[in-house]
C-alpha positions, -999 to 999 in steps of 0.1 A, spaced: -561 -145 -607 -562 -173 -633 -584 -168 -664 -608 -194 -651 -609 -176 -617 -617 -144 -635 -645 -160 -655 -660 -176 -623 -658 -142 -605 -675 -124 -635 -703 -150 -635 -708 -145 -598 -707 -107 -602 -732 -108 -630 -754 -131 -611 -751 -110 -580 -760 -78 -599 -789 -95 -617 -816 -76 -598 -799 -43 -605 -792 -50 -642 -827 -65 -649 -843 -32 -637 -820 -12 -661 -823 -36 -691 -861 -39 -688 -864 -1 -685 -841 4 -715 -861 -21 -736 -893 -3 -727 -880 31 -738 -859 22 -768 -878 -3 -789 -878 10 -824 -877 46 -814 -859 78 -823 -840 95 -795 -861 126 -789 -865 148 -758 -892 125 -743 -870 94 -747 -841 113 -731 -862 123 -701 -875 88 -696 -838 75 -699 -827 100 -673 -856 90 -649 -847 54 -653 -810 60 -643 -822 80 -613 -846 53 -601 -818 27 -607 -798 46 -580 -771 59 -603 -777 94 -589 -790 126 -604 -756 139 -614 -747 107 -633 -781 105 -649 -778 141 -662 -743 135 -674 -752 103 -693 -783 118 -708 -764 148 -721 -737 126 -735 -762 104 -753 -780 134 -768 -747 147 -782 -741 117 -804 -775 100 -810 -801 127 -809 -829 123 -834 -814 90 -845 -829 55 -843 -814 37 -813 -819 2 -800 -816 -12 -765 -783 -31 -772 -767 1 -782 -779 18 -750 -766 -10 -729 -731 -7 -744 -733 31 -740 -742 28 -703 -714 2 -697 -688 25 -714 -698 57 -696 -702 40 -662 -668 24 -666 -653 59 -672 -668 72 -639 -657 41 -619 -621 37 -633 -606 65 -612 -620 50 -579 -613 13 -586 -582 10 -565 -571 -21 -545 -563 -19 -508 -525 -20 -507 -509 -32 -475 -475 -15 -469 -449 -41 -460 -429 -13 -443 -455 -9 -416 -455 -36 -389 -484 -37 -386 -503 -19 -413 -534 -7 -393 -568 -7 -410 -597 8 -390 -630 -5 -403 -662 16 -397 -698 13 -407 -734 11 -393 -746 -21 -376 -759 -45 -402 -737 -33 -431 -716 -65 -431 -687 -47 -414 -676 -76 -391 -680 -102 -418 -660 -80 -442 -631 -79 -417 -632 -117 -415 -631 -120 -453 -603 -95 -456 -583 -114 -429 -587 -146 -450 -577 -129 -482 -545 -114 -468 -537 -145 -447 -540 -166 -480 -515 -142 -495 -490 -151 -468 -494 -121 -445 -495 -124 -407 -529 -110 -398 -545 -100 -365 -581 -88 -358 -593 -66 -330 -630 -69 -318 -635 -32 -312 -673 -33 -315 -674 -40 -277 -711 -30 -274 -723 -60 -294 -715 -94 -280 -726 -109 -313 -700 -89 -332 -672 -101 -309 -683 -138 -312 -686 -134 -350 -651 -121 -352 -638 -150 -330 -655 -175 -354 -636 -158 -383 -604 -161 -362 -609 -198 -359 -617 -202 -396 -587 -182 -407 -562 -190 -380 -558 -153 -372 -557 -142 -336 -586 -120 -323 -580 -95 -296 -612 -92 -276 -624 -79 -242 -656 -82 -222 -688 -66 -235 -688 -28 -229 -651 -26 -225 -633 6 -237 -628 2 -275 -599 27 -277 -580 8 -250 -586 -24 -269 -572 -8 -301 -541 4 -282 -535 -30 -268 -540 -47 -302 -514 -24 -319 -490 -29 -290 -493 -67 -293 -492 -67 -332 -460 -45 -331 -443 -68 -305 -452 -100 -324 -443 -86 -359 -477 -87 -375 -481 -74 -411 -518 -64 -408 -541 -54 -380 -578 -51 -388 -598 -32 -361 -636 -35 -359 -656 -6 -345 -691 1 -332 -718 13 -356 -746 27 -336 -759 55 -358 -789 62 -336 -765 81 -312 -744 100 -337 -727 123 -312 -715 94 -290 -704 74 -321 -684 103 -335 -667 109 -301 -658 73 -298 -643 70 -333 -623 102 -327 -610 88 -294 -600 55 -310 -580 74 -337 -564 96 -310 -553 66 -290 -541 47 -321 -519 78 -329 -503 76 -295 -490 41 -303 -482 48 -340 -485 84 -352 -488 73 -388 -518 50 -380 -545 42 -389 -530 37 -424 -564 31 -439 -599 38 -426 -625 18 -446 -662 25 -446 -683 -6 -452 -716 2 -469 -746 -20 -475 -758 -16 -511 -794 -24 -501 -797 9 -483 -794 27 -517 -793 65 -514 -788 62 -476 -753 52 -483 -746 89 -492 -755 102 -458 -734 74 -442 -703 86 -461 -710 121 -449 -717 112 -413 -686 90 -409 -664 115 -427 -672 140 -399 -656 117 -373 -626 103 -392 -607 105 -425 -624 78 -447 -597 66 -471 -618 40 -490 -651 22 -493 -662 -14 -494 -697 -21 -508 -715 -53 -496 -747 -72 -503 -749 -62 -539 -765 -96 -546 -795 -88 -524 -807 -56 -541 -817 -38 -573 -798 -7 -560 -763 -17 -573 -762 16 -592 -755 33 -559 -718 24 -564 -718 47 -595 -735 75 -576 -710 73 -547 -680 74 -572 -695 104 -589 -702 123 -557 -674 115 -533 -646 102 -556 -633 79 -528 -615 47 -537 -638 16 -538 -615 -11 -528 -638 -41 -529 -674 -53 -534 -693 -82 -520 -718 -102 -540 -724 -132 -516 -718 -149 -483 -685 -167 -489 -651 -151 -485 -645 -156 -523 -675 -133 -529 -656 -102 -516 -632 -92 -544 -612 -61 -555 -634 -37 -574 -630 -37 -612 -646 -8 -630 -652 -25 -664 -665 -58 -651 -689 -40 -627 -701 -16 -654 -708 -44 -679 -725 -65 -653 -747 -36 -642 -757 -30 -679 -765 -67 -683 -737 -74 -707 -710 -102 -710 -675 -92 -699 
């Protein structure tokens, strides 16, 4: 990405995380205005991190780290912002990994899972555009056969991106569709196949069975596939994102996360909590509607935006 592109993305990221960062920065200013770092201030700081969705473990870790170096000293809010940005970046760096498409796989199969409303289908469309723009031959499969709207949505992205969409009638067997899509992608030499799936969490047992069946059927066509299984999480759900990782992990091997809708919430800290708890790669984050608003996840930029600082 060009320097100007990076600057534009950081501006969008910072703007997208404004609601999350303003909650933190306002809280920091309230706690650390001309004040020594005592037990009471530390407790308030830890509570602020928890209510900002960074998670109990992260809050305890940062509070202990701050006490080690600054206890009983005068601290100001700017110093605390820098401290948060540095410590959060350390937590996020091990999980900030791009989604790498293996050119040796024809196609590289990516199964995309997540609850309805998480932005899953839109994310598939945006990923298709990203990799198509990089010169890859991309196919999409509309495996959320229970929602006619999801199938139509994917077809719209197909028209926008020039990528074919394999679709069936509403209620068709999703595993059979996945099998046919891989078969066609192999025959026609596609680089990447993105498979959408249903996300009806209200019937967990049925959802789990269906996902397991899709994976079994994919294995029959290519025993190394799916090569990636991405869980799309809506940041506005905050701590509920944790239970979604746990539920979907029971059905399939989640290899990475994509976090969407960070621009619509003050709960952006949940990305930090997820990294601390599950240590799964975060491949990309979304801070807006356009395809350009879904970008590879960068630890330092995110941490500084969350803390309300310039890159």
